[in-house]
C-alpha positions as CSV (number, residue, x, y, z in Angstrom):
1,M,159.1,95.7,63.9
2,A,157.7,92.2,63.6
3,Q,154.1,91.6,64.4
4,I,153.8,90.0,67.8
5,F,150.3,88.5,67.5
6,P,149.1,86.5,64.5
7,R,146.1,87.8,62.6
8,S,144.0,85.0,64.1
9,A,144.4,86.7,67.5
10,N,141.8,89.3,66.4
11,W,139.2,86.6,66.3
12,A,140.2,85.2,69.7
13,S,140.1,88.7,71.3
14,K,136.6,89.4,70.0
15,A,135.5,86.0,71.1
16,S,136.9,86.5,74.6
17,I,135.1,89.9,74.9
18,L,131.8,88.4,73.8
19,A,132.3,85.5,76.3
20,G,133.0,88.0,79.1
21,L,129.8,89.9,78.3
22,L,127.8,86.7,78.2
23,V,129.2,85.7,81.6
24,L,128.5,89.1,83.0
25,A,124.9,89.1,81.7
26,S,124.4,85.6,83.1
27,V,125.6,86.6,86.5
28,L,123.3,89.7,86.5
29,G,120.4,87.5,85.4
30,V,121.0,85.2,88.3
31,I,121.3,88.0,90.8
32,L,118.1,89.7,89.6
33,N,116.1,86.5,89.5
34,I,117.5,84.4,92.3
35,N,114.5,85.2,94.6
36,R,112.3,83.5,92.0
37,I,114.0,80.2,92.7
38,R,112.0,78.0,95.1
39,F,115.2,76.9,96.9
40,V,115.7,80.6,97.8
41,N,112.2,82.0,98.3
42,K,110.9,78.8,100.0
43,V,107.5,79.0,98.2
44,N,105.4,75.8,99.0
45,V,108.2,74.5,101.3
46,P,106.8,73.7,104.8
47,L,109.0,75.3,107.5
48,D,109.9,73.2,110.6
49,Q,108.6,74.6,113.8
50,P,109.1,73.8,117.5
51,V,105.4,72.7,117.5
52,P,103.9,71.3,114.3
53,F,100.8,73.6,114.4
54,S,98.2,72.7,111.9
55,H,95.9,75.4,110.5
56,K,94.0,72.7,108.7
57,H,93.0,71.2,112.0
58,H,92.4,74.3,114.0
59,V,90.7,76.4,111.2
60,T,89.0,73.9,109.0
61,G,88.5,71.2,111.5
62,L,87.6,73.2,114.6
63,G,86.4,76.4,113.0
64,I,88.6,78.8,114.9
65,D,88.6,82.3,113.6
66,C,92.0,83.8,112.5
67,R,91.5,86.7,114.9
68,Y,91.4,84.4,118.0
69,C,95.1,83.8,117.6
70,H,96.2,86.8,115.5
71,T,94.7,89.4,117.8
72,T,96.3,92.5,116.3
73,V,95.7,91.8,112.6
74,E,92.8,94.4,112.4
75,K,94.5,97.2,114.3
76,G,98.3,96.8,113.8
77,A,101.0,96.4,111.2
78,F,101.7,92.9,112.5
79,A,99.1,90.1,112.8
80,G,100.7,88.9,116.0
81,I,101.8,85.5,117.2
82,P,99.5,84.1,119.9
83,A,100.8,84.0,123.5
84,T,101.3,80.6,125.0
85,E,98.3,81.4,127.3
86,T,96.1,81.4,124.2
87,C,97.2,77.9,123.3
88,M,96.7,76.7,126.9
89,T,93.2,78.0,126.9
90,C,92.3,74.7,125.2
91,H,95.3,72.6,125.8
92,S,95.1,72.8,129.6
93,Q,92.1,70.5,129.0
94,L,92.8,68.8,125.7
95,Y,95.8,66.6,124.8
96,T,97.4,67.5,128.1
97,E,99.9,64.7,127.8
98,A,100.6,64.8,124.1
99,P,104.4,64.7,123.5
100,L,104.1,67.1,120.5
101,L,102.7,69.8,122.8
102,E,105.5,69.6,125.4
103,P,107.2,72.8,124.1
104,V,103.8,74.6,124.8
105,R,103.6,73.2,128.3
106,T,107.2,74.1,129.0
107,S,106.7,77.6,127.7
108,Y,103.7,78.1,129.9
109,R,105.3,76.5,133.0
110,D,108.6,78.4,132.7
111,N,107.1,81.6,131.3
112,T,109.4,81.6,128.3
113,P,108.2,82.3,124.7
114,I,108.2,79.7,122.0
115,E,110.7,80.5,119.4
116,W,108.7,80.1,116.2
117,N,110.5,80.2,112.9
118,R,109.2,83.1,110.8
119,V,107.6,82.0,107.5
120,H,106.8,85.4,105.9
121,D,109.8,87.6,106.4
122,L,109.9,90.8,104.3
123,P,113.2,92.7,103.9
124,D,113.7,95.6,106.4
125,F,113.3,98.1,103.6
126,V,109.7,97.0,102.9
127,Y,106.8,98.3,105.0
128,F,103.7,96.2,105.3
129,D,100.6,96.9,107.4
130,H,98.1,94.1,108.0
131,S,95.4,96.5,109.3
132,V,95.4,98.6,106.2
133,H,94.9,95.6,103.9
134,V,92.2,94.2,106.2
135,S,90.3,97.5,106.3
136,K,90.5,97.7,102.5
137,G,88.9,94.3,102.0
138,I,91.9,92.1,101.3
139,G,91.4,88.6,102.6
140,C,94.0,86.5,104.3
141,Q,94.1,84.0,101.5
142,S,95.2,86.7,99.0
143,C,98.6,86.7,100.5
144,H,98.8,83.5,102.6
145,G,97.1,81.2,100.1
146,Q,94.8,78.4,101.3
147,I,96.1,78.6,104.8
148,E,93.1,76.7,106.2
149,Q,94.3,73.6,104.3
150,M,97.9,73.7,105.5
151,P,98.9,71.0,108.0
152,L,102.1,73.0,108.3
153,V,102.7,76.5,107.3
154,W,104.5,77.5,104.1
155,K,104.7,80.6,101.9
156,A,102.1,80.4,99.1
157,N,103.6,83.4,97.2
158,S,107.0,84.8,96.6
159,L,106.2,88.2,98.1
160,N,108.4,89.7,95.4
161,M,107.7,93.4,94.6
162,E,106.3,92.4,91.2
163,W,103.9,90.1,92.9
164,C,102.7,92.9,95.3
165,L,102.4,95.3,92.3
166,E,100.0,92.9,90.5
167,C,97.5,93.5,93.3
168,H,98.3,97.2,93.8
169,R,97.7,97.9,90.1
170,E,94.5,96.0,89.9
171,P,93.0,95.7,93.4
172,E,89.5,95.1,92.0
173,K,90.6,91.6,91.2
174,H,91.3,90.7,94.8
175,I,89.2,93.0,97.0
176,R,86.2,91.4,98.8
177,P,83.6,92.7,101.2
178,R,85.0,93.6,104.6
179,D,82.8,91.1,106.4
180,Q,84.3,88.3,104.2
181,V,88.0,89.1,104.9
182,F,88.4,86.3,107.4
183,N,86.0,83.9,105.7
184,V,88.2,81.0,104.5
185,S,85.3,79.6,102.5
186,Y,84.9,82.8,100.5
187,R,85.2,82.4,96.7
188,P,85.1,85.3,94.3
189,P,81.7,85.7,92.6
190,E,81.3,85.6,88.8
191,D,80.9,89.3,88.7
192,Q,84.1,89.9,90.7
193,E,85.3,92.7,88.3
194,A,82.1,94.7,88.8
195,L,82.1,94.0,92.6
196,G,85.7,94.9,92.8
197,K,85.3,98.2,91.1
198,R,82.4,99.1,93.4
199,L,84.4,98.2,96.5
200,V,87.5,100.0,95.3
201,A,85.4,103.2,95.2
202,E,83.5,102.4,98.4
203,Y,86.6,101.7,100.4
204,D,88.4,104.7,98.9
205,V,91.3,102.6,97.4
206,N,93.6,105.0,95.6
207,K,95.0,103.0,92.7
208,V,97.4,105.8,91.7
209,Q,98.8,106.1,95.2
210,L,99.2,102.3,95.6
211,T,101.9,102.3,92.9
212,N,103.9,105.1,94.6
213,C,107.2,103.8,95.8
214,S,106.8,105.4,99.3
215,I,103.7,103.3,100.0
216,C,106.0,100.3,100.7
217,H,109.5,101.8,100.9
218,R,109.6,104.4,103.8
């Protein structure tokens, strides 16, 4: 029986298999790393909101404490979004005719919530509790970045698992005294490593338990 394919077909078949493997590896690489792309994870990308709220103005300019608006951050899993009544505590007296604040006035007048666009949105299979991190001495800026300098809010970090694990494996690099958690002017001291190790022990931070999958995936 005559040979159907020429001998050169062996080379072509091997090349096609190699090309297929390279394409498969490339696709898997994209899938595994797609959340590192800024277009996807939205890091450093300001998110449009119904009201252009400026943390820079309210926190740095006016000195408003985080807990004034985020009332449940110390005792609940969620930091909480302030009710319109909280905004109107000031804005019933200040900038009462400002066009930018019309959605706030409408919300207050009609008793309807403002539909804010969520900036930090973890997957449903990830559990995060603000109160635990606050009680263990993790400052707002560790996750939210220099929020006090943001005229609009954006994600400062990817919130990928590997990013979370960097802190969970070495919490002493990020932990601060509890009375400094909400201090946006706080800067780590030169002896942060020694301070961190002391606070890890004092606040009973279990480094072994922190890397257990069930801590975040429940």
